C-alpha positions as CSV (number, residue, x, y, z in Angstrom):
1,M,12.5,-47.5,-27.1
2,R,11.3,-46.5,-23.6
3,K,14.9,-45.9,-22.6
4,I,15.4,-43.5,-25.5
5,I,12.2,-41.6,-24.7
6,L,13.1,-41.4,-21.0
7,L,16.6,-40.2,-21.9
8,L,15.2,-37.6,-24.3
9,C,12.7,-36.3,-21.6
10,L,15.4,-36.1,-19.0
11,T,17.7,-34.2,-21.4
12,I,14.9,-31.7,-22.3
13,T,14.1,-31.2,-18.6
14,F,17.8,-30.6,-17.7
15,V,18.3,-28.1,-20.5
16,A,15.1,-26.3,-19.7
17,C,15.9,-26.0,-16.0
18,K,19.5,-24.9,-16.7
19,N,18.3,-22.1,-19.0
20,D,15.9,-20.9,-16.2
21,E,18.8,-20.6,-13.8
22,N,20.6,-18.2,-16.1
23,R,17.6,-15.9,-16.5
24,K,17.3,-13.0,-14.2
25,V,14.2,-11.0,-13.7
26,K,15.0,-7.3,-13.6
27,T,12.9,-5.3,-11.2
28,V,12.6,-1.6,-11.3
29,E,12.0,0.2,-8.0
30,I,8.8,2.2,-8.1
31,K,9.6,5.9,-7.2
32,F,7.2,8.2,-5.4
33,T,5.4,10.6,-7.7
34,K,3.8,13.6,-6.0
35,E,0.3,13.9,-7.4
36,G,-1.1,16.3,-4.8
37,E,-1.0,17.5,-1.2
38,L,-3.0,16.3,1.8
39,T,-3.4,18.1,5.1
40,L,-4.3,16.4,8.4
41,Y,-6.3,18.4,10.9
42,K,-7.4,17.8,14.5
43,A,-11.1,17.6,15.1
44,N,-11.0,21.2,16.3
45,G,-9.5,22.4,13.0
46,D,-5.9,22.8,14.1
47,E,-3.5,21.7,11.3
48,V,-1.3,18.7,12.1
49,V,0.8,18.2,9.0
50,T,0.8,18.5,5.2
51,L,2.0,15.6,3.1
52,D,2.9,15.1,-0.5
53,V,0.7,12.3,-1.7
54,E,0.1,9.8,-4.5
55,F,-3.4,8.9,-5.3
56,A,-4.7,5.3,-5.8
57,E,-7.9,5.8,-7.7
58,T,-8.1,3.0,-10.3
59,N,-8.6,-0.7,-9.5
60,Y,-5.0,-1.4,-10.5
61,E,-3.6,1.5,-8.4
62,R,-5.7,0.4,-5.4
63,E,-4.6,-3.2,-5.7
64,T,-1.0,-2.3,-6.1
65,G,-0.8,0.5,-3.5
66,L,2.7,0.7,-2.0
67,M,3.8,-2.8,-3.0
68,H,7.4,-3.4,-4.1
69,R,8.7,-0.1,-2.6
70,T,11.5,-0.1,-0.2
71,S,11.1,3.3,1.4
72,M,8.9,6.4,1.7
73,E,9.8,9.8,3.2
74,E,8.0,11.0,6.4
75,N,6.3,13.8,4.5
76,Q,4.8,11.4,1.9
77,G,1.8,9.1,1.8
78,M,-0.7,7.3,-0.5
79,L,-4.4,8.2,-0.5
80,F,-6.7,5.4,-1.7
81,I,-10.0,6.9,-3.1
82,F,-13.0,4.7,-3.4
83,S,-16.4,5.6,-5.0
84,A,-18.4,4.7,-1.9
85,E,-18.2,3.8,1.8
86,F,-17.7,0.1,2.6
87,P,-15.9,-1.9,5.2
88,R,-12.3,-2.0,3.9
89,N,-9.7,-4.7,4.5
90,F,-6.1,-4.0,3.6
91,F,-3.0,-6.3,3.9
92,M,0.7,-6.0,3.4
93,K,1.4,-8.5,0.7
94,N,4.5,-7.5,-1.2
95,T,4.8,-4.3,0.9
96,Y,8.2,-3.8,2.4
97,I,7.5,-0.6,4.3
98,P,5.9,-0.8,7.8
99,L,2.8,1.4,7.6
100,D,0.0,3.1,9.5
101,I,-3.3,2.6,7.7
102,I,-5.8,5.3,8.4
103,Y,-9.4,4.7,7.4
104,L,-11.7,7.7,6.7
105,D,-15.4,8.1,6.0
106,Q,-17.1,9.9,3.1
107,N,-16.7,13.2,5.0
108,K,-12.9,12.6,5.2
109,K,-13.0,12.0,9.0
110,I,-10.9,9.3,10.6
111,V,-13.0,6.4,11.6
112,S,-10.3,3.8,12.5
113,F,-6.6,2.9,12.4
114,Q,-4.4,-0.1,11.8
115,E,-1.0,1.0,13.2
116,N,2.4,-0.5,12.6
117,A,1.3,-2.9,9.9
118,I,4.0,-5.6,9.5
119,P,5.7,-5.8,6.1
120,L,4.8,-8.8,3.9
121,D,2.1,-9.9,6.3
122,T,-1.0,-11.1,4.5
123,T,-3.2,-10.9,7.6
124,G,-6.3,-8.7,6.9
125,L,-6.3,-5.3,8.5
126,P,-10.0,-4.2,8.6
127,S,-11.4,-0.8,8.9
128,E,-13.9,-1.8,11.6
129,I,-16.2,1.0,10.2
130,P,-17.1,1.7,6.6
131,A,-14.5,3.9,4.9
132,M,-14.3,5.7,1.6
133,Y,-10.7,6.9,1.8
134,V,-7.6,5.2,3.2
135,L,-4.4,7.0,3.9
136,E,-1.1,5.0,4.2
137,V,1.9,6.6,5.9
138,N,5.0,5.3,7.5
139,A,4.5,3.3,10.7
140,G,4.5,5.3,13.9
141,L,3.4,8.6,12.4
142,A,-0.3,8.3,13.5
143,E,1.0,8.1,17.1
144,K,3.6,10.8,16.6
145,W,1.0,13.2,15.2
146,L,-1.5,12.2,18.0
147,L,-4.2,11.4,15.5
148,E,-7.6,10.4,16.8
149,I,-11.0,9.2,15.6
150,G,-12.7,12.4,14.3
151,D,-9.6,14.1,13.0
152,F,-9.9,14.8,9.3
153,I,-8.1,15.5,6.0
154,S,-8.4,17.8,3.0
155,F,-6.5,17.2,-0.2
156,E,-5.8,18.8,-3.5
157,K,-4.6,17.2,-6.7
158,N,-1.8,18.8,-8.8
């Protein structure tokens, strides 16, 4: 009787595993959706650049961010909007694009950076100072645009 039960269990396991091999999960690439524009300024008020942005305002949007995307144009970014200033800590889980993470206070002034974040790395990337907004752009742009602590943003939603 034990042999029959063992044989039955092995058969069920084999069939179940074989069926899993034939299943393919279809993934759909998430496309950029322009939800507004954001302009970066030097501390003296000189305009640096204007970007098309997506907004991450809900818990789900903030938790997902730019995960599962394979590219982003240089003139695009994602702005995370929180309801209050707190120390922030981002990571690159499931994020395939190298990013610069720019932390801003409640007055929309840059307070810290995490530049050239490594794709798929789950190491925390802290804000160092409490932040209410976080802007993610392609890696290397913060340096290209010569951004500094004290520079600021303004944005408009569509």
